[in-house]
C-alpha positions in Angstrom: 100.1 100.1 77.9 104.5 102.0 75.7 119.8 102.6 63.8 118.5 99.0 63.5 116.4 96.9 65.7 115.8 93.2 66.1 115.8 91.0 63.1 112.9 88.8 62.2 114.9 85.7 62.8 114.8 85.1 66.6 117.7 83.8 68.6 117.1 81.9 71.8 118.3 81.9 75.4 118.1 78.4 76.9 116.1 78.2 80.1 116.4 75.4 82.4 114.1 72.6 81.4 112.2 74.7 79.0 110.4 71.9 77.2 108.6 73.2 74.2 109.6 76.7 73.4 112.9 78.6 73.5 112.9 82.3 74.6 113.4 84.5 71.6 115.4 87.6 72.1 115.8 90.8 70.1 118.8 91.1 67.8 120.1 94.1 66.0 120.4 94.1 62.3 117.0 94.2 60.6 113.4 95.2 61.0 110.9 93.3 63.2 107.9 93.4 61.0 107.9 89.6 60.5 108.1 89.0 64.3 105.4 91.6 65.0 103.1 90.0 62.5 103.8 86.5 63.7 103.0 87.3 67.4 100.0 89.4 66.2 98.7 86.4 64.2 99.1 84.1 67.2 97.5 86.3 69.8 95.1 87.9 67.3 94.1 84.4 66.1 93.4 83.2 69.6 91.6 86.5 70.3 89.3 85.9 67.3 88.4 82.5 68.8 88.0 84.0 72.2 85.8 86.8 70.9 83.7 84.3 68.9 83.1 82.5 72.2 82.5 85.8 73.9 79.9 86.7 71.3 78.0 83.6 72.2 78.3 84.4 75.9 77.4 88.0 75.5 74.5 87.3 73.2 73.1 84.8 75.8 73.6 87.3 78.6 71.9 90.0 76.7 68.9 87.8 75.7 68.5 86.3 79.2 69.1 89.5 81.2 67.9 92.4 79.0 69.5 95.8 79.1 69.0 96.3 82.8 70.4 92.9 83.7 73.3 93.4 81.4 74.0 96.8 83.0 74.0 95.0 86.4 76.6 92.5 85.1 78.8 95.4 83.9 78.6 97.1 87.3 79.5 93.8 89.2 82.4 93.4 86.7 83.6 96.9 87.5 83.5 96.2 91.2 85.6 93.0 90.8 88.1 94.7 88.5 88.5 97.6 90.9 89.1 95.3 93.9 91.5 93.2 91.9 93.4 96.3 90.9 93.8 97.5 94.5 94.7 94.1 96.0 97.0 92.8 93.3 99.4 95.7 93.7 100.1 95.4 89.9 102.3 92.3 90.3 101.0 90.7 87.1 102.4 93.6 85.0 105.5 94.1 87.1 105.9 90.3 87.0 106.0 90.3 83.2 108.8 92.9 83.3 110.8 91.2 86.0 110.7 87.8 84.3 111.5 89.3 81.0 114.5 91.1 82.5 115.6 87.8 84.3 115.3 85.9 81.0 117.3 88.6 79.2 120.1 88.2 81.8 120.5 84.4 81.0 120.8 83.8 84.8 118.8 80.7 85.6 119.0 81.2 89.3 117.7 84.7 89.0 114.8 83.4 86.8 113.9 80.8 89.4 114.0 83.4 92.2 111.7 85.8 90.3 109.2 83.0 89.5 109.2 81.7 93.1 108.6 85.1 94.6 105.9 86.0 92.0 103.9 82.8 92.8 104.1 83.3 96.6 103.3 86.9 96.6 100.3 86.5 94.3 98.8 83.8 96.5 99.0 86.1 99.5 97.6 89.1 97.6 94.7 87.1 96.3 93.7 86.1 99.8 94.1 89.8 100.9 91.9 91.0 97.9 89.1 88.6 98.7 89.0 89.6 102.4 89.2 93.3 101.4 86.2 93.2 99.1 84.2 91.1 101.6 84.8 93.6 104.4 83.8 96.5 102.3 80.9 94.8 100.5 78.2 96.9 102.1 79.8 100.3 101.4 80.5 99.1 97.8 76.8 98.1 97.4 75.6 101.4 98.7 78.0 103.4 96.6 77.2 101.5 93.4 73.5 100.8 93.7 72.2 103.3 96.3 71.4 100.7 99.0 72.9 97.5 100.6 70.6 95.1 98.7 73.5 93.7 96.7 76.0 93.4 99.6 75.7 89.6 99.9 76.4 89.3 96.2 79.5 91.5 96.5 80.8 89.3 99.3 80.4 86.3 97.0 82.2 88.2 94.3 85.3 88.3 96.4 86.0 84.7 95.4 86.4 85.9 91.8 88.9 88.5 92.9 91.1 85.9 94.6 91.0 83.5 91.6 91.8 86.2 89.1 94.8 87.6 91.0 96.4 84.2 91.2 95.6 83.4 87.6 97.0 86.8 86.4 100.3 86.0 88.0 100.4 82.6 86.3 99.7 84.3 83.0 102.5 86.8 83.7 104.9 83.9 84.0 103.9 82.5 80.6 104.0 86.0 79.0 107.3 87.0 80.6 108.9 83.8 79.1 107.4 84.8 75.8 105.7 81.5 75.3 103.2 83.2 73.0 101.6 80.0 71.6 100.9 78.8 75.2 99.4 82.2 76.0 97.2 81.9 72.9 96.0 78.5 74.0 95.3 79.7 77.5 93.0 82.5 76.1 91.0 80.0 74.0 90.6 77.2 76.5 89.8 79.6 79.3 87.1 81.4 77.3 85.4 78.2 76.1 85.4 76.6 79.6 84.3 79.8 81.3 81.4 80.3 78.8 80.3 76.7 79.1 79.9 77.3 82.9 78.6 80.9 82.9 75.7 80.6 80.4 73.7 77.8 82.2 74.1 79.7 85.5 72.5 82.8 84.0 69.9 80.8 82.1 68.6 79.0 85.2 69.1 81.7 87.8 68.6 84.9 85.8 70.0 88.0 87.6 70.8 85.8 90.6 73.3 84.0 88.3 75.3 87.1 87.4 77.8 86.9 90.2 78.1 83.0 90.1 78.8 83.3 86.4 81.6 85.8 87.0 83.1 83.4 89.6 82.8 80.5 87.2 84.7 82.5 84.5 87.4 83.2 87.1 87.7 79.6 88.2 88.1 78.4 84.6 90.8 81.1 84.0 92.6 79.9 87.1 92.6 76.2 86.2 93.8 76.8 82.6 96.5 79.3 83.6 97.7 76.9 86.3 98.0 74.1 83.8 100.1 76.1 81.3 102.3 77.8 83.9 103.2 74.3 85.1 104.7 73.6 81.7 107.3 76.2 82.3 110.1 74.1 83.9 112.1 76.2 86.3 115.0 74.9 88.4 114.3 74.7 92.1 115.3 78.1 93.6 117.6 78.6 96.6 116.3 81.9 98.1 117.9 83.6 101.1 115.9 85.9 103.2 117.8 88.9 101.8 117.1 87.8 98.2 113.5 87.2 99.0 113.2 90.7 100.5 115.0 92.3 97.5 113.1 90.4 94.9 109.7 91.0 96.5 110.6 94.7 97.1 111.5 95.2 93.4 108.3 93.4 92.3 106.1 95.4 94.6 107.7 98.8 94.1 107.2 98.6 90.3 103.9 96.8 90.9 102.7 99.7 93.0 103.0 102.0 90.0 101.1 99.4 87.8 98.5 99.0 90.6 98.0 102.7 90.8 97.6 102.8 87.0 95.1 99.9 87.0 93.3 101.4 89.9 93.0 104.8 88.1 91.9 103.1 84.9 89.3 100.8 86.6 88.3 103.6 88.9 87.7 105.9 85.9 85.7 103.1 84.1 83.7 102.6 87.3 83.1 106.4 87.7 81.9 106.8 84.1 79.5 103.9 84.6 78.2 105.6 87.7 77.8 108.9 85.9 75.8 107.1 83.2 73.8 105.2 85.7 72.9 108.4 87.7 72.0 110.4 84.6 70.6 107.9 82.1 69.5 105.0 84.3 70.3 101.3 84.5 69.2 100.7 80.9 71.7 103.4 79.9 74.4 101.6 81.8 73.6 98.5 79.9 73.9 100.4 76.6 77.2 101.9 77.6 78.5 98.5 78.6 77.5 97.0 75.2 79.0 99.9 73.2 82.2 99.8 75.2 82.6 96.1 74.7 82.0 96.3 71.0 84.1 99.4 70.5 87.2 97.7 72.0 86.6 94.3 70.4 88.6 94.6 67.2 91.2 96.9 68.8 91.6 94.3 71.5 93.1 91.9 69.0 95.9 94.4 68.3 96.5 95.6 71.9 96.6 92.1 73.3 99.2 91.0 70.8 101.1 94.2 71.6 101.1 93.5 75.3 101.9 89.8 74.9 105.0 90.0 72.8 106.0 93.6 72.2 106.3 94.6 75.9 108.7 91.9 77.0 110.7 92.4 73.8 110.9 96.1 74.3 112.0 95.6 77.9 115.0 93.7 76.7 116.3 96.7 74.7 114.9 99.6 76.7 118.3 101.0 77.6 119.1 101.6 73.9 117.0 104.6 72.9 117.7 104.2 69.2 116.7 100.6 69.1 113.7 101.2 71.4 112.4 104.0 69.2 112.6 102.1 66.0 110.9 99.1 67.5 108.1 101.3 68.7 107.7 102.9 65.3 107.5 99.5 63.6 104.9 98.2 66.1 102.9 101.4 65.7 102.9 101.1 61.9 101.7 97.5 61.9 99.1 98.3 64.5 97.7 101.3 62.5 97.5 99.2 59.3 95.7 96.5 61.1 93.4 98.9 63.0 92.0 101.0 60.1 89.7 98.4 58.4 88.3 97.1 61.6 87.5 100.4 63.1 85.9 101.6 59.9 83.8 98.4 59.7 82.6 98.7 63.3 81.8 102.4 62.7 79.9 101.8 59.4 77.9 98.7 60.4 77.3 99.7 64.0 73.5 99.1 64.0 73.9 95.5 62.6 76.9 94.8 64.9 74.9 95.7 68.0 71.9 93.6 66.8 74.1 90.6 66.1 76.1 90.7 69.3 73.2 91.7 71.5 69.6 92.4 70.4 67.3 95.1 69.0 67.0 96.5 72.5 70.6 97.8 72.2 70.1 100.0 69.1 70.3 103.1 71.3 74.0 102.5 71.7 74.8 103.1 68.0 75.9 106.8 68.2 77.9 106.1 71.4 79.7 103.2 69.7 80.7 105.5 66.8 82.3 108.0 69.2 84.1 105.2 71.0 85.5 103.9 67.6 87.1 107.3 67.1 88.7 107.2 70.5 89.9 103.6 69.9 91.8 104.7 66.7 93.8 107.1 68.8 94.3 104.5 71.5 96.2 102.4 68.9 98.6 105.4 68.5 99.1 106.1 72.2 99.8 102.5 73.4 103.1 101.8 71.6 104.5 105.0 72.8 103.3 104.3 76.4 105.3 101.1 76.4 108.5 103.1 76.3 107.7 104.4 79.8 106.8 100.9 81.0 109.9 99.2 79.6 112.2 101.8 81.1 110.6 101.3 84.5 109.8 105.0 85.0 107.4 104.6 87.8 106.8 108.3 88.6 106.3 109.3 85.0 103.9 106.4 84.4 101.9 107.2 87.5 101.4 110.9 86.8 100.4 110.4 83.2 97.8 107.9 84.4 96.5 110.4 87.0 96.2 113.1 84.4 94.3 110.7 82.1 91.9 109.7 84.8 91.1 113.3 85.8 90.5 114.3 82.2 88.3 111.3 81.4 86.1 111.5 84.5 86.0 115.3 84.4 84.8 115.3 80.8 82.2 112.6 81.5 80.9 114.7 84.4 80.5 117.7 82.1 79.2 116.0 79.0 76.8 113.2 80.0 74.3 115.4 81.9 74.0 117.7 78.9 74.6 115.4 75.9 73.2 112.2 77.3 74.7 108.7 76.7 76.9 109.9 73.7 78.6 112.3 76.1 80.5 109.3 77.5 81.8 108.5 74.1 82.8 112.1 73.3 84.7 112.2 76.7 86.6 109.0 75.7 87.6 110.5 72.3 88.7 113.8 73.9 90.7 111.9 76.5 92.8 110.2 73.8 93.3 113.3 71.8 94.8 114.9 74.9 96.5 111.7 76.1 98.2 110.9 72.8 99.7 114.4 72.7 100.9 114.1 76.3 102.5 110.7 75.8 104.3 111.9 72.7 105.7 114.9 74.5 106.8 112.6 77.4 108.6 110.0 75.3 110.3 112.6 73.2 111.9 113.8 76.5 112.6 110.2 77.7 114.0 108.6 74.7 114.1 111.2 71.9 111.2 109.4 70.1 110.0 110.7 66.8 107.3 109.4 64.5 108.7 107.9 61.3 107.7 109.2 57.9 105.8 106.0 57.2 103.8 106.3 60.4 103.0 110.0 59.7 101.6 108.9 56.3 99.7 105.9 57.5 98.3 107.9 60.5 97.1 110.9 58.5 95.4 108.6 55.9 93.7 106.5 58.6 92.4 109.4 60.6 91.2 111.2 57.5 89.2 108.2 56.3 87.8 107.4 59.7 86.9 111.0 60.3 85.2 111.4 56.9 83.1 108.2 57.4 82.1 109.4 60.9 81.0 112.8 59.6 79.1 111.1 56.8 76.7 109.6 59.3 76.1 113.1 60.8 75.6 115.0 57.5 74.3 112.5 55.0 71.3 110.2 54.7 71.9 106.9 56.4 72.2 104.6 53.4 74.4 107.1 51.5 76.7 107.3 54.5 76.7 103.5 54.8 77.8 103.1 51.2 80.6 105.6 51.7 81.6 103.7 54.8 81.6 100.4 53.0 83.8 101.8 50.3 86.1 103.2 52.9 86.4 99.7 54.5 87.3 98.2 51.2 89.9 100.8 50.3 91.4 100.8 53.8 91.6 97.0 53.8 93.3 97.0 50.3 95.8 99.6 51.3 96.6 97.9 54.6 97.0 94.5 53.0 99.2 95.8 50.2 101.4 97.7 52.7 101.7 94.7 55.1 102.7 92.4 52.2 105.5 94.8 51.2 106.7 95.0 54.8 106.8 91.2 55.3 109.7 89.3 53.6 108.2 87.3 50.8 109.7 84.0 52.1 107.7 84.4 55.3 104.3 84.4 53.5 102.8 80.9 53.3 102.8 79.6 49.7 99.0 79.4 49.2 98.5 83.0 50.4 101.5 84.1 48.3 100.0 82.7 45.1 96.7 84.5 45.8 98.5 87.8 46.4 100.5 87.3 43.2 97.2 86.8 41.2 95.8 90.0 42.8 98.9 91.9 41.7 100.0 92.6 45.3 103.2 90.6 44.9 105.5 90.2 41.9 105.1 86.7 40.5 107.7 84.1 41.6 110.1 83.0 38.9 109.2 79.7 37.3 111.7 76.9 37.1 
């Protein structure tokens, strides 16, 4: 994002009028594997549905637009993301932390004030963001495409920025309250509705429908997030001018660090796309966009679950270093176990994955996708540690680690893409996370005394060894031999991960039908008969 910790049985803090879900809090006295897996299942399950819908949308866009049109969509998306990062001032991320802290205090008046200020500030920032992008539409068009041909489209894109900033703040409310099932439903409904609107626009309008389709997605996201944020019943706040100033100041000060991080991240993504565009062309930008989306697809299941539940939970215990460190270790162990099989499968079956998700035109992205898979494996390691910095609210540390990451990423891309070609962008991403993982580990050791657990060292070494071996197989061995080795690696990794996860999860938490299957497979001791 990054003795005992919370138990798997959640307690609850009552919130005024909270109708359908209590707010679980972290308790000492046990591990959190069950809670991590539950939230991962909810968010991961919703992400599976969202991704399935996204596959349909992406496939349609790829077929209707081709590589060049798909690259155009990626560039417009980068412009919108960059503008949103600047204008939002990071309040969606700081809002999650502020709401989680308010909920942890049990003070209903404080919760109401935080929510009130978050809603008002996000509305104003959304308007500001739309105006900002519209004013700078021509320079953005010239910078991105080399002329002002697309300036009117960038002006139109400003509407998407407004809608997304407001919807992000509404999602922050749901997430900060840890209404994880509502968050999962939001993801699914928003994806389905947005896709239903976006595909016809591109089908009938072609490249002219790219920007309207992005606006349509933003509108659907706004409507769905508004509906679910209304379900969070908050008592009417009484906010004095001093309280408003203090609450908004805290939100924006922390948000500025998040904004800077998001700006750096989106700016780096934008810069790398421009580097690819300048050196490889618009088709290359389309291939990069395709590989990047697929490379982060499976890992996105894990990281979204981590951000949705783990971050607010970690914030609640951030002052207790021992508790914090153990919670991070447990989250990292689960994340690595879940990541291994998916990364190996994507790496092994990359040609078919790209053909299924896109078309045969995108087979040139296979090698790039494999490099990105290596980097994504390390990303799973770095993220849980990074949440320690976020949960403790260390704005300066967070900002400078992001600055360093951006400089390294863009610098490596500038050096590698002109000489290596498209794959240079993937190699730059891998090198970034080798360096960034080491940096974050050093930082959190200083901040909280964090150390990797023995279990994480074992799982990490095994995962990296297998992923590295399969990757090297595709460089050194004939294609079909490497594919067979990769397929075997997927099966072995999946078996190891499943067996380990089953042992970590209390037997009583496993649904009976699944438990019986695992018993037959020998992964669980048989239940005693009566």
